[in-house]
Phi, psi and omega in degrees: 000149173229132180260121171267129191220165169228127190310126175075355175287189187289346176297342179301324187299304179295329180298315179298314186291330175296317177294315177297329180278342178074031179266149179281137182201158175252159174242143171221125178284150183234129171272107186290334179283315188269352184054043175233153176272169180295334176277358173100000180288151173284106182303330182288348174276344174271312177224101184298346171292336178079013178243151169270159356276155174225125177249114174278117183277163178301339177283349186097341179293159177241124180256132177236179181076113191313306179300325179288321182295313187291328175292320183293321175297312178303319184288347176283344180218076181306325181293347181291336185074007182290342169213133177295166186302140177304131179092353177278151178302313183305331178295321179291329178291324172294322176303315177306317182286320182304316176293315180300318181293319187292314194276322190260317179275298180312296179294330174305324182280342186315312179297337185281338175273343184275128185290344181269002177294124186286142184309317187287352178269339187297316180304322180291326177295313183296324180295317186292320175295319176302323179297320178291324178297321176298319173302312176299312189301313179297322180293321185278001175302123179069011175239151176284317185227177179299325175262018180107247180260354184259126172286133180228176176306328178296324177288324172308312184286320176300312179302315187292312183283325170294333179292348177285355179307319185299334179279353190231020179052046172252117181274113185291350181300336179295342178236079190304326174295318171302311183302313181296323180295317179297320172300310181304313181292314178305330182279352176305127178306318180291328174295315178301317174310313184290320181297315182294318181299327179269005179070026184267340175230000000 
């Protein structure tokens, strides 16, 4: 498998999951502005959407969209516990969190990354994110991870998108359970490997 990524982007989530699963894979960096890979290929020929992550499978097929990609990876190594068994309620709980991350947190950050977002709109965006962080903080009380004691693909995605706070001067100290959780996930050896590989630490 080959993961097309951009450092610190949402592709960090499947990058973490690949390492946690212990699966062999290659990495290829993408310039998202130029839509080219480090090898010089036209990235839109690989993923017409022009976004990371894109996971090229050994069959040659390409899978896109973070929540789909991480579940596919987890299902290649069921014993890893990265995703509960298909059809179980816990599997749907993980999907519930993946959807919350993609719709509320990931997309919630989007205006802060756009250069044409008016400055006076940014506090409104941050207030909306703060409300979502409050939901996470409450849920994480007394838990190591979103699903309790088991690290799952939802945690890889949560860690990735909540981590964007540091680029926008959002201090997670306001949400102590969430802050402790972020530190806990960051300390995982495979997470550290992914961060180092992307030049983020």
